[in-house]
C-alpha positions as CSV (number, residue, x, y, z in Angstrom):
1,X,-22.9,123.1,-50.7
2,X,-22.5,121.0,-47.5
3,X,-20.0,121.9,-44.7
4,X,-17.7,119.1,-45.7
5,X,-17.7,120.2,-49.3
6,X,-17.0,123.8,-48.3
7,X,-14.0,122.5,-46.2
8,X,-12.6,120.7,-49.3
9,X,-12.9,123.8,-51.3
10,X,-11.1,125.8,-48.6
11,X,-8.2,123.4,-48.5
12,X,-8.0,123.5,-52.3
13,X,-7.9,127.3,-52.3
14,X,-5.2,127.4,-49.6
15,X,-2.8,125.9,-52.1
16,X,-3.0,128.8,-54.5
17,X,-1.6,132.3,-54.0
18,X,-3.0,134.5,-51.2
19,X,-4.3,137.0,-53.7
20,X,-6.1,134.4,-55.6
21,X,-7.6,132.9,-52.5
22,X,-8.7,136.4,-51.4
23,X,-10.5,136.8,-54.8
24,X,-11.9,133.3,-54.8
25,X,-13.5,133.5,-51.3
26,X,-14.5,136.7,-49.6
27,X,-14.5,136.1,-45.8
28,X,-16.8,138.1,-43.6
29,X,-15.2,141.3,-42.4
30,X,-15.7,140.1,-38.8
31,X,-13.3,137.2,-39.5
32,X,-10.5,139.2,-41.1
33,X,-7.8,140.7,-38.7
34,X,-6.1,143.6,-40.4
35,X,-2.9,145.4,-39.5
36,X,-4.9,148.5,-38.6
37,X,-6.9,146.4,-36.1
38,X,-3.7,145.2,-34.5
39,X,-2.5,148.8,-34.0
40,X,-5.9,149.7,-32.7
41,X,-5.7,146.8,-30.2
42,X,-2.3,148.0,-29.0
43,X,-3.6,151.5,-28.4
44,X,-6.7,150.2,-26.7
45,X,-4.5,148.1,-24.4
46,X,-2.4,151.1,-23.4
47,X,-5.6,152.9,-22.3
48,X,-7.5,149.9,-20.9
49,X,-9.0,150.4,-17.4
50,X,-8.0,148.1,-14.6
51,X,-9.9,144.8,-14.4
52,X,-12.2,144.5,-11.3
53,X,-11.1,142.0,-8.7
54,X,-12.6,138.5,-9.3
55,X,-13.4,136.1,-6.6
56,X,-10.8,133.5,-6.0
57,X,-11.9,129.9,-6.6
58,X,-10.9,127.3,-4.0
59,X,-7.8,125.2,-4.9
60,X,-7.6,121.5,-4.0
61,X,-5.2,121.0,-1.1
62,X,-5.9,124.3,0.7
63,X,-7.3,123.8,4.2
64,X,-8.5,126.0,7.0
65,X,-10.7,129.1,7.1
66,X,-10.4,131.5,4.2
67,X,-8.9,134.9,5.3
68,X,-9.5,137.8,2.9
69,X,-6.2,139.9,2.9
70,X,-5.4,143.1,1.1
71,X,-1.8,144.1,0.2
72,X,-1.7,146.8,2.9
73,X,-2.9,144.3,5.5
74,X,-0.2,141.8,4.4
75,X,2.5,144.5,4.9
76,X,1.2,145.3,8.3
77,X,1.2,141.7,9.4
78,X,4.8,141.3,8.2
79,X,5.9,144.4,10.2
80,X,4.2,143.0,13.3
81,X,5.1,139.3,13.0
82,X,8.0,138.7,10.5
83,X,10.7,136.8,12.3
84,X,13.6,138.4,10.3
85,X,12.5,141.8,11.5
86,X,12.0,140.5,15.1
87,X,15.6,139.2,15.1
88,X,17.0,142.4,13.7
89,X,15.1,144.5,16.3
90,X,17.2,142.8,19.1
91,X,20.5,144.1,17.8
92,X,20.1,147.8,18.9
93,X,19.3,146.5,22.4
94,X,22.7,144.8,22.6
95,X,24.4,148.1,21.7
96,X,22.5,149.8,24.5
97,X,24.0,147.4,26.9
98,X,27.5,147.8,25.4
99,X,27.1,151.6,25.7
100,X,25.9,151.3,29.3
101,X,29.0,149.3,30.1
102,X,31.4,151.8,28.5
103,X,29.7,154.8,30.2
104,X,30.0,153.0,33.6
105,X,33.6,153.9,33.5
106,X,32.6,157.5,34.3
107,X,30.4,156.6,37.2
108,X,31.8,157.2,40.7
109,X,33.4,154.2,42.4
110,X,33.3,153.8,46.1
111,X,36.0,151.8,47.9
112,X,36.4,150.7,51.5
113,X,38.9,148.8,53.5
114,X,38.5,147.4,57.0
115,X,41.6,145.9,58.7
116,X,42.7,144.9,62.1
117,X,46.2,143.7,63.1
118,X,48.3,143.0,66.2
119,X,52.1,142.6,66.5
120,X,54.3,141.5,69.4
121,X,57.8,142.9,69.1
122,X,60.6,142.1,71.6
123,X,62.0,145.0,73.5
124,X,65.7,145.3,72.8
125,X,66.4,148.7,74.4
126,X,65.1,151.1,76.9
127,X,63.7,153.3,74.2
128,X,61.3,150.5,73.3
129,X,59.2,151.5,76.3
130,X,59.3,148.1,77.9
131,X,61.7,145.9,80.0
132,X,64.3,144.3,77.8
133,X,63.2,140.8,76.8
134,X,59.5,141.5,77.2
135,X,57.1,142.0,74.3
136,X,55.8,145.3,73.1
137,X,52.3,144.7,71.9
138,X,51.0,147.0,69.1
139,X,47.6,146.9,67.6
140,X,46.2,148.8,64.6
141,X,42.6,149.1,63.3
142,X,42.0,150.7,59.9
143,X,38.7,151.9,58.5
144,X,39.3,153.5,55.1
145,X,36.8,154.7,52.6
146,X,37.3,156.4,49.3
147,X,35.8,157.4,46.0
148,X,37.3,157.5,42.5
149,X,35.8,159.1,39.3
150,X,37.0,159.4,35.7
151,X,35.9,162.4,33.6
152,X,34.8,162.2,30.0
153,X,36.0,165.7,29.1
154,X,39.7,166.0,29.4
155,X,40.2,162.4,30.4
156,X,41.2,163.3,34.0
157,X,40.8,161.1,37.1
158,X,40.0,162.1,40.7
159,X,40.6,159.9,43.7
160,X,39.5,161.0,47.2
161,X,40.2,158.9,50.3
162,X,39.5,159.2,54.1
163,X,41.8,156.8,56.0
164,X,41.2,156.3,59.7
165,X,43.8,154.5,61.9
166,X,43.5,153.7,65.5
167,X,46.6,152.2,67.2
168,X,47.3,150.9,70.7
169,X,50.7,149.9,72.3
170,X,52.1,148.7,75.5
171,X,55.1,150.9,75.1
172,X,55.6,153.3,77.9
173,X,57.1,155.9,75.5
174,X,53.8,156.5,73.6
175,X,52.3,160.0,74.0
176,X,48.9,158.9,72.7
177,X,47.5,155.5,73.6
178,X,45.2,154.7,72.0
179,X,46.1,157.0,69.1
180,X,43.6,158.1,66.4
181,X,44.9,159.4,63.1
182,X,42.3,160.4,60.4
183,X,43.9,161.3,57.1
184,X,42.1,162.9,54.1
185,X,43.6,163.1,50.7
186,X,42.6,164.1,47.2
187,X,44.6,163.3,44.0
188,X,43.7,164.5,40.5
189,X,45.6,163.3,37.4
190,X,45.2,165.3,34.3
191,X,46.6,164.2,30.9
192,X,47.9,167.3,29.0
193,X,48.8,165.8,25.6
194,X,48.1,162.1,24.9
195,X,44.6,160.9,26.1
196,X,43.5,164.6,26.6
197,X,41.0,164.8,23.7
198,X,40.4,161.1,23.1
199,X,41.5,157.8,24.8
200,X,40.6,154.2,24.2
201,X,37.4,154.3,26.2
202,X,36.1,157.4,24.6
203,X,37.0,156.1,21.2
204,X,35.1,152.9,21.9
205,X,32.1,154.9,23.1
206,X,31.9,156.9,19.8
207,X,32.5,153.8,17.7
208,X,29.9,151.8,19.5
209,X,27.3,154.6,19.2
210,X,28.1,154.7,15.4
211,X,27.7,150.9,15.2
212,X,24.4,151.3,17.0
213,X,23.3,153.8,14.3
214,X,24.4,151.3,11.7
215,X,22.4,148.6,13.4
216,X,19.3,150.9,13.3
217,X,19.9,151.5,9.6
218,X,20.2,147.7,9.1
219,X,16.9,147.3,10.9
220,X,15.3,149.9,8.6
221,X,16.9,148.1,5.6
222,X,15.4,144.8,6.8
223,X,12.0,146.4,7.1
224,X,12.2,147.9,3.6
225,X,13.4,144.7,2.0
226,X,10.8,142.6,3.9
227,X,8.1,145.0,2.8
228,X,9.2,144.7,-0.8
229,X,9.4,140.9,-0.5
230,X,5.9,140.8,0.9
231,X,4.6,142.9,-2.0
232,X,6.3,140.7,-4.5
233,X,5.1,137.5,-2.8
234,X,1.6,138.8,-2.6
235,X,1.6,139.6,-6.4
236,X,3.2,136.1,-7.0
237,X,0.3,134.5,-5.2
238,X,-2.2,136.6,-7.1
239,X,-0.6,135.7,-10.4
240,X,-0.6,132.0,-9.4
241,X,-4.3,132.2,-8.6
242,X,-5.0,134.0,-11.9
243,X,-3.0,131.4,-13.7
244,X,-5.3,128.8,-12.2
245,X,-8.3,130.7,-13.5
246,X,-6.8,130.9,-17.0
247,X,-6.0,127.2,-16.9
248,X,-9.6,126.4,-15.8
249,X,-11.0,128.6,-18.6
250,X,-8.7,126.8,-21.1
251,X,-9.9,123.4,-19.7
252,X,-13.5,124.6,-20.0
253,X,-13.0,125.6,-23.6
254,X,-11.3,122.2,-24.4
255,X,-14.2,120.3,-22.7
256,X,-16.7,122.4,-24.7
257,X,-14.9,121.5,-27.9
258,X,-15.0,117.8,-26.9
259,X,-18.8,118.0,-26.4
260,X,-19.3,119.9,-29.7
261,X,-17.2,117.5,-31.7
262,X,-19.0,114.5,-30.1
263,X,-22.4,116.1,-31.2
264,X,-21.1,116.6,-34.7
265,X,-19.8,113.0,-34.9
266,X,-23.2,111.8,-33.9
267,X,-24.9,113.8,-36.7
268,X,-22.2,112.7,-39.2
269,X,-20.7,116.1,-39.9
270,X,-17.3,115.3,-38.3
271,X,-14.8,112.5,-38.3
272,X,-14.4,110.5,-35.0
273,X,-10.6,111.3,-35.0
274,X,-11.4,114.9,-34.3
275,X,-13.0,113.9,-31.0
276,X,-9.8,112.2,-30.0
277,X,-7.8,115.3,-30.8
278,X,-10.1,117.5,-28.7
279,X,-9.9,115.0,-25.9
280,X,-6.1,115.1,-26.1
281,X,-6.2,118.9,-25.8
282,X,-8.6,118.5,-22.8
283,X,-6.2,116.1,-21.0
284,X,-3.2,118.5,-21.7
285,X,-5.2,121.4,-20.2
286,X,-6.0,119.4,-17.1
287,X,-2.3,118.8,-16.6
288,X,-1.7,122.5,-16.9
289,X,-4.4,123.2,-14.4
290,X,-3.0,120.8,-11.8
291,X,0.5,122.3,-12.3
292,X,-0.9,125.8,-11.8
293,X,-2.8,124.7,-8.6
294,X,0.5,123.3,-7.2
295,X,2.3,126.6,-8.0
296,X,-0.5,128.5,-6.3
297,X,-0.1,126.5,-3.1
298,X,3.7,127.0,-3.1
299,X,3.2,130.7,-3.6
300,X,0.8,130.9,-0.7
301,X,3.3,129.2,1.6
302,X,6.0,131.6,0.5
303,X,3.7,134.5,1.4
304,X,2.7,133.0,4.7
305,X,6.4,132.6,5.6
306,X,6.7,136.4,5.5
307,X,3.6,137.1,7.5
308,X,3.6,134.7,10.5
309,X,5.7,134.4,13.6
310,X,5.6,130.6,13.7
311,X,3.6,127.6,12.8
312,X,1.3,128.3,15.8
313,X,0.1,131.5,14.1
314,X,-3.6,130.9,13.0
315,X,-2.8,132.4,9.6
316,X,-0.4,129.5,8.9
317,X,-3.2,127.0,8.9
318,X,-5.6,129.2,7.0
319,X,-6.2,129.9,3.3
320,X,-5.3,133.4,2.2
321,X,-7.8,135.0,-0.1
322,X,-6.0,138.0,-1.7
323,X,-8.4,140.9,-2.3
324,X,-6.2,143.2,-4.4
325,X,-5.4,142.6,-8.1
326,X,-2.3,143.9,-9.9
327,X,-3.9,146.7,-11.9
328,X,-2.0,148.3,-14.8
329,X,-1.7,152.1,-14.8
330,X,1.5,153.3,-16.4
331,X,3.5,155.6,-14.0
332,X,5.9,158.3,-15.0
333,X,9.5,157.5,-13.9
334,X,12.0,160.3,-13.3
335,X,15.3,158.4,-13.1
336,X,17.5,161.5,-12.6
337,X,15.5,162.6,-9.6
338,X,15.4,159.1,-8.2
339,X,19.2,158.8,-8.4
340,X,19.6,162.1,-6.5
341,X,17.1,160.9,-3.9
342,X,18.8,157.6,-3.5
343,X,22.3,159.1,-3.2
344,X,21.2,161.2,-0.3
345,X,18.7,159.0,1.5
346,X,19.5,155.4,0.6
347,X,20.1,153.3,3.8
348,X,23.3,151.6,2.5
349,X,24.8,155.0,1.6
350,X,24.0,156.3,5.1
351,X,25.5,153.1,6.5
352,X,28.7,153.6,4.4
353,X,28.9,157.2,5.7
354,X,28.6,155.9,9.3
355,X,31.4,153.4,8.6
356,X,33.5,156.3,7.3
357,X,32.9,158.2,10.5
358,X,34.1,155.2,12.5
359,X,37.3,155.3,10.4
360,X,37.7,159.1,11.1
361,X,37.3,158.5,14.9
362,X,39.8,155.6,14.9
363,X,42.3,157.7,12.8
364,X,42.0,160.6,15.3
365,X,42.6,158.2,18.2
366,X,45.7,156.7,16.5
367,X,47.1,160.1,15.7
368,X,46.5,161.2,19.3
369,X,48.4,158.2,20.6
370,X,51.6,159.5,18.9
371,X,51.7,162.5,21.3
372,X,54.0,162.4,24.3
373,X,52.6,161.2,27.6
374,X,52.4,164.2,29.9
375,X,50.3,163.9,33.0
376,X,49.9,166.6,35.7
377,X,49.3,165.1,39.1
378,X,48.2,167.2,42.0
379,X,47.7,165.9,45.6
380,X,46.5,167.6,48.7
381,X,46.1,166.0,52.1
382,X,45.1,166.8,55.7
383,X,46.0,164.9,58.8
384,X,44.7,165.2,62.4
385,X,45.8,163.6,65.7
386,X,43.6,162.4,68.5
387,X,42.9,159.7,71.0
388,X,44.1,159.5,74.7
389,X,46.9,162.0,75.3
390,X,49.1,160.8,78.1
391,X,50.5,163.7,80.2
392,X,53.9,162.8,81.7
393,X,55.9,164.5,84.4
394,X,58.7,166.8,83.3
395,X,60.7,167.1,86.6
396,X,64.0,165.3,87.0
397,X,62.7,162.9,89.7
398,X,59.5,161.6,88.1
399,X,60.4,162.2,84.4
400,X,58.3,160.1,82.1
401,X,55.7,159.1,84.6
402,X,52.1,159.6,83.6
403,X,50.5,162.2,85.7
404,X,47.3,162.8,83.7
405,X,45.5,162.3,80.4
406,X,43.3,164.2,77.9
407,X,40.6,162.5,75.9
408,X,40.0,163.4,72.2
409,X,37.2,161.4,70.6
410,X,37.2,160.4,67.0
411,X,34.6,163.1,66.1
412,X,36.7,165.7,68.0
413,X,39.7,164.7,66.0
414,X,37.7,164.6,62.7
415,X,36.5,168.2,63.5
416,X,40.1,169.4,63.6
417,X,41.0,167.6,60.4
418,X,39.7,170.3,58.1
419,X,41.3,173.1,60.1
420,X,44.4,172.4,58.0
421,X,46.7,172.2,60.9
422,X,48.8,169.5,59.2
423,X,48.4,170.0,55.4
424,X,50.4,168.2,52.8
425,X,50.5,168.8,49.0
426,X,52.5,167.7,46.0
427,X,52.5,168.7,42.4
428,X,54.3,166.7,39.8
429,X,54.6,166.4,36.0
430,X,55.2,162.9,34.5
431,X,56.5,162.9,31.0
432,X,57.4,160.0,28.6
433,X,58.0,159.8,24.9
434,X,59.3,156.7,23.0
435,X,62.3,157.2,20.7
436,X,62.2,155.9,17.2
437,X,59.1,154.7,15.3
438,X,56.3,153.8,17.7
439,X,53.6,151.2,17.2
440,X,51.1,154.0,16.9
441,X,52.9,155.6,14.0
442,X,53.0,152.2,12.2
443,X,49.2,151.9,12.8
444,X,48.7,155.4,11.3
445,X,50.6,154.5,8.2
446,X,48.5,151.4,7.7
447,X,45.3,153.4,8.5
448,X,46.1,156.0,5.8
449,X,46.4,153.2,3.2
450,X,43.0,151.8,4.3
451,X,41.6,155.4,4.1
452,X,42.4,155.5,0.4
453,X,40.6,152.2,0.0
454,X,37.5,153.7,1.8
455,X,37.4,156.6,-0.6
456,X,37.5,154.2,-3.6
457,X,34.7,152.1,-1.9
458,X,32.5,155.1,-1.4
459,X,32.8,155.9,-5.1
460,X,31.9,152.3,-5.9
461,X,28.8,152.6,-3.7
462,X,27.8,155.9,-5.4
463,X,28.2,154.3,-8.8
464,X,26.3,151.2,-7.7
465,X,23.4,153.4,-6.5
466,X,23.1,155.1,-9.8
467,X,23.3,151.8,-11.6
468,X,20.6,150.2,-9.5
469,X,18.2,153.0,-9.9
470,X,18.8,153.4,-13.6
471,X,18.3,149.7,-14.2
472,X,15.1,149.7,-12.1
473,X,13.8,152.7,-14.1
474,X,14.6,150.9,-17.4
475,X,12.8,147.8,-16.1
476,X,9.7,149.8,-15.3
477,X,9.6,151.3,-18.8
478,X,10.2,147.9,-20.4
479,X,7.4,146.4,-18.3
480,X,5.0,149.1,-19.4
481,X,5.6,148.4,-23.0
482,X,5.5,144.6,-22.4
483,X,2.1,144.9,-20.7
484,X,0.7,147.0,-23.6
485,X,2.0,144.5,-26.2
486,X,0.7,141.5,-24.1
487,X,-2.8,143.0,-23.8
488,X,-2.9,143.6,-27.5
489,X,-1.8,140.1,-28.2
490,X,-4.4,138.7,-25.8
491,X,-7.2,140.8,-27.6
492,X,-6.0,139.5,-30.9
493,X,-5.8,135.9,-29.7
494,X,-9.4,136.2,-28.5
495,X,-10.4,137.6,-31.8
496,X,-8.6,134.9,-33.6
497,X,-10.3,132.2,-31.5
498,X,-13.7,133.8,-32.2
499,X,-12.9,133.9,-35.9
500,X,-11.9,130.2,-36.0
501,X,-15.0,129.3,-34.1
502,X,-17.1,131.2,-36.7
503,X,-15.3,129.5,-39.6
504,X,-15.5,126.1,-37.9
505,X,-19.3,126.5,-37.5
506,X,-19.7,126.9,-41.3
507,X,-17.1,124.2,-42.1
508,X,-14.3,126.6,-43.1
509,X,-11.9,125.7,-40.3
510,X,-10.5,122.5,-38.8
511,X,-10.4,121.0,-35.4
512,X,-6.7,121.5,-35.3
513,X,-7.1,125.3,-35.9
514,X,-9.6,125.6,-33.0
515,X,-7.2,123.7,-30.6
516,X,-4.3,125.9,-31.7
517,X,-6.3,129.1,-31.3
518,X,-7.3,127.9,-27.7
519,X,-3.7,127.3,-26.9
520,X,-2.7,130.7,-28.3
521,X,-5.3,132.4,-26.2
522,X,-4.2,130.6,-23.0
523,X,-0.6,131.5,-23.8
524,X,-1.6,135.2,-24.4
525,X,-3.6,135.4,-21.2
526,X,-0.7,134.0,-19.2
527,X,1.7,136.3,-20.9
528,X,-0.5,139.2,-20.0
529,X,-0.6,138.1,-16.4
530,X,3.2,137.7,-16.3
531,X,3.7,141.1,-17.9
532,X,1.4,142.8,-15.3
533,X,3.2,140.9,-12.5
534,X,6.5,142.0,-13.9
535,X,5.3,145.6,-14.0
536,X,4.1,145.6,-10.4
537,X,7.4,144.0,-9.3
538,X,9.4,146.6,-11.3
539,X,7.5,149.3,-9.4
540,X,8.3,147.7,-6.1
541,X,12.0,147.3,-7.0
542,X,12.2,150.9,-8.3
543,X,10.8,152.1,-5.0
544,X,13.1,149.8,-3.0
545,X,16.4,150.7,-4.7
546,X,15.7,154.3,-3.8
547,X,15.6,153.3,-0.1
548,X,18.1,150.6,0.4
549,X,20.3,148.1,-1.4
550,X,23.2,145.7,-0.6
551,X,25.4,147.5,1.9
552,X,28.9,148.1,0.7
553,X,31.7,146.4,2.7
554,X,33.5,149.5,3.9
555,X,37.0,148.8,5.2
556,X,37.1,149.5,9.0
557,X,40.4,150.8,10.2
558,X,41.9,148.7,13.0
559,X,40.0,145.5,12.2
């Protein structure tokens, strides 16, 4: 029986019942795929070892030198050069400057004042010390220095000043001319109630420091998310390259079928129409290959975007040759332990707790502002006198005439200043309290309502963490089962194609069946690649959601 006759018999038998066909023609056991072989293929797929890395074939359109790159090397490049991370790294520095500005309030401040003046006053009486109608010329020179300092603890303020005044006059009644008067004073103001434990500046200091901590957490979150994105982009690129390889293999099979059919047409065992069908399949596979190559180029650009710091980076104009391959080794997933780990260590949870601390500080400040204003003010001062002491006659004849003088230099006078010959001190208590509802009390009432919102938001975040981790764990398990099923389907599709080729060789199959089997194999291979890619991405996501997530929008009191 010729091949063509055998084919006619096969078509005839296909119209009768399966049992009759089974009895009429006994196929070789190698061509029969039983249910037991399907189950065996699934079990074998679950235990299949990882495929060794295959060299990446060049893709049309890729230029520049080829750069071999492992997954770990890609992550390191991203940590060093990724622009999103570089931008986020600048934020903590801005908070350093803000904190420095707020702490500057507690640095000592030195003040000084230099002043010179002269006045001409008309003498209107004999006690003016000049003839009536003439001018009494008075001059004054002031050299004042001081220092002020605020204190973080207690909110007190200290001001110390040394004022030096030198005066001259043309009045004959002056006992010192010129006269030097140094004056030292120290004033300390201590809040006793409001602003004692916390004031606006100390509240801003604590809040700014907490915001800096939040910025650090956001930087860590950016690093974690970028690392996850790099891993996913790397696997996307690898999958795209493997899809190109699958498309190329499918094209090679289609071209081989074209050549075989052309040979059979030449020897008269196949109709010419079968060559056209094979050529159509080859053209379709070529389109699939071109599409896969374009997808690979796009995936490479997406990966480069995460690894370079600009278009001047040499890697941008190079071709990445990924070394690692997404192996499949099912990992045990403990969702319960992962949820506990995420609830205690996830960055967005820590960020929410920092935001809650900001609310606590602001609430404490608002409550403290409702206290009465009670400030204790103490002042102590010393005064000395020096210059040229004019000695006048005390007898009745020459009374008031200058008969001598004593010189006291500025340093002599300054030396007597701290002998406390002329001390001055004051102690006062300033008290104020607004009657009725104050603005601070209204702010506290609003803050308490916002505090209730914060508690509900924290519960939302806690539930979101559990949801994210649980979903990620389910996705990992689903991905494992999907890979095992896809590997089994790929093995069976390969066996089916081998069976069809064997039957076609003896004239018991058709060209259409061969083409369909090739398509099924290509689809199964792509499904396997997609399943492994999904599994690797599921592991990346399961690890990421334990570290960070979308930060909750915690209500900040006072905003």
